[in-house]
N, C-alpha and C positions, 0 to 999 in steps of 0.2 A: 435209535429210532429216527427216521427221517422227518424233519420238521418243515413246516410251510415256509419258514424264513429261508431255509436252504434252497428250496425249490424256487422261491421268488427271486433270490439272488441269481440263480442259474438262468432263469428265464430272461431276466433283464440283460445279463451279459450276452446271452444268445441273440436277443433281439437287436441290441445295439452294436454287437461285435467288439465291445470294449469294456474292460473292468472300470476304467475311469468314468465312462459315460453312465454305466450302471450305478456306480457309487453316487453320482450326482442325482440320478433319478430316484434312488432309494434314500438319499440324504444320509448315507453311511460312509465311513472311511473305506478307501480302496482295499486296505488290508483286511477289513472285516468281510467285505464281499468276496475277496479271494479265499479267505479261510472257510467261508460257508460253502463255496463251490467245491473246494478241495475236500471238505468233510463229506459232502454229498457223494463225490466220486469214490471216496474211500469206503463209504457204507454200501454203495452199489457195486464196488469192486470193478469199475469200468471207467475208462477215460471218456468224458463227455465233450471236452473242448481241446482243440489243438492250439497251443499258445506259442507265439513267436514274439520277437521284440517289437514288431509293427502291428500285428493284428491277432484276433482270436477267431477261430472258425470251429464250427460244429463237426464232430466226428459223425459217422453214420449212426452209431449208437446214441450220440447226443441228439441228433435230429429226430430219431424215433422217440426218444424219451421226452423231448420238447413237445412233440405233437400229442403224446399221451397226456402230458401235464396240462397242456392248454385245453384239451378236450374235457379233462376232469374239472378244471377251474371254470370252464364255460357251463358245465352242468351244475356246479355248485352255485354259480351266479344266477342261472335260470331258476334253480330250486328256491333260492333266497327271494327272487323277485315274485315267484308264485305264492310263497308263503306270506310275504309282507304286502303283496299286491301293490307294490310301489311303482309309480310312474316316473320317479326321479332317477332316470338312467344316468350312468356315469362311466368314465373310462375314456380310452383313446381309440379313435377310428383313423386308420392309415389308408389313404387313397392316392392313386396316381392318375393324372389327367394329361392329355396331349398338349403340347406347346400352343397349338393353334386354337384351342378351345377358348371361347369368349370369356375373358376374365370378369366382365360385367355380369354375365349370367352365372358364372361360378361363384362370385362374391355374393350375389343375391341368394343363390341356392344354399350356400354354407351359412350365411347370416340367418336365413329363415329357419334352418334346422337348429342352429345353436340358440336362437331365441326361444325355441320350444324346449330345448334341453340344455340349460346353462351349465350343467356339470359335465358335459361331454367336451372333449378336446378333439380337434381334427387336424391331423398332420397331412399336408398336401405336398406331393412330389410332382412337379411339372416337368415332364420329359416325353420325348417321342420314342424313347427306348422301350421295347416290349419286355418289361421286367418279368422275371419269374416270381409270381406272387408269393409262393411259399418261401422260397429262399430269401426274398427281400422283405418278408414279414409284412406284406401289404394285404389289407382286408378286401379292398375293392379297387377296380380300375374302370375308368371311363375311356372307351376306345372307339375310334372311328374307323370305318372301312371293314375291319375284320376283328373278331374277338380275340384271336391269338391261338395258343396251343390247344390241341385236342385234349379233352378231359376237363377243361374249365367250364364253369357254369356261366352262361351268357344270356342276358335278357335285353331285347331291343327296346330302347327308350324313345327313339324318334329317328327322323331322317331329314336331310336338307337337300333341296333341289340344286342341281349343278348345271352350269352353262359355259359356253365359250366366250372369252373376252379378249379384246384387243384395244389398243389406243386409237383415237380418231386419226392420227397421222398414219398409222399402219393400215387402217381401213381405207383411207383415201388412196394409198399407194397400191395396195394388194387386193382389196376386197370391195369392188363396186357394189353399191346398194347394201353393204353389210351382210352379204350372203356368202356363207361358207359352204362350198359344194364339194371340196376335196381337201384332204389333209396333206397330200403329197408335196404340195408346193410351200408348206409352212413349217417353221419350227414350232413345236407344240410342247408346252410345259404342263404336265399332268401329275402334280404332286401326290394326289390321292389314288392314282392308278384307276381312274374311273373308266377310261376307254377300254373297249374290248381288245383282245390281243390282235384281232384282225385290223381294227381301226387304228390302233396304236402303231402297228407295223408300217402303216402308210405314211405316218408323220415323219418329218425330218427331225433328227436329233441335234440339239444345239450344243454349243461348247460348255454350257452351264447346265447341270442337272441338280434338281433339288426335290425334297419331299416336304418342303415348307410352303404353306399357302402364301404367306406374306411376301416371301422372296419371289415366288412365281408371279404374284400380282405386280410387284415392282418391275420385274423384267418385261411384263406386258405393257405397263405404263410407259416404259422407256423404248417401246417399239422393237423389242428384241424377238417378238414372236407372239403367239396366241397362248393364252392360259386357260386351262380347264379348272374352274373355281366354283365353290358354293356361292349361290346368289347372295346370301346374307352378308358375306364378307366384302361384296362389291357395291353395296348400296350407296355409300358415301361417294365413291368414285363415279358411279353412274350419275348421281345428282350434280357433281361438280364438272362432269364432262371429260374426265381424264381416262375413262374406260367406256367402251361401247359393247353391248351384248350382241353377239352375232346371230343371224338367222341361219338355221341349218336343219337338216333332217337326219343327222348322225345320232343314234341313240346313246344317251349317257345315263347310266344308273344313278339313282339318288345316293347320297352319302349317309349311311346309317350311323347311329350312335348306340353303342352297347354298354351295358353295365355288366362287368365281369367279376367273378369271384372264384376262389379255388374250389369250394365245395359247398353243397347244401347242408352237410352234416354239422351239427353242433355250432350253429351260427349264434353268437351272443345276441342278447336282446337289443343292445344299442345298434348293432349292425342291421338287424331286422328292421328296427325303427327307421334307420337311415334309408334302407332300400324302399320301405313303404312310402317314405316322404318323396323320394325321387320318382317313384312310379305312379303316384297319385296327385302330385302337385300340378297346379294349373299352368304355371309358366312353362313354355315349350323349351326343351333343351335341344341344342344342336352342337355339332363339333366346333363350330366357330360362333 
């Protein structure tokens, strides 16, 4: 008969991609974890994991079995919570956030939630890569601009205003009275792709291309061109006089921030609590 210990060992190996990592998380010997997974495969008569000297990967059967196991465990967790009526949530929440997101806001957000739920751990991956949430075992993603692949569940959390910025030296040389009437004469850095296709086609392409706000801002400060940036990220530079906001009539859509998850089905109580916290908290969230 298949035991919960075998399933737990398999899930940890599948989530971490490593028998060694799974053994550390379970506080078991690696040989014990390996034996439990092997026993599970023998009882199911199917290979769940592909093993090489460097890594462990799920087979198609293993991925399906993992999804079913997690659904079942989520249901058991929810049933236990309903029966005990406990508010002491526990477990791990895995999230991914973009590099340019304000770390001050992020720290406040995570600190506020963990203060309310001290038994919950949050693993944060900071990357601009659009991760496959299911394959990467990520519960939630905060994404700016676009939610990602079709089929994901996305909820808009907020948005930030965007404007054109340039250095005072660039303005003095190229833009009398800080008025931007045409993009055709300027190198424009648009890391979040806020310009419409028609407007963007008019701008000159510089030798440097980037999807990073901070680098685009530095290029503008060094008079390498004009940058399309969220207003929040330029407050300090505006006050110090290293950047100037340009006057223009070119439409720039605001930059949205989305909360993205793989599915609405079988969402654990801790994830639902985190989503509720994000969508009802008073502090405004933005991509930067």
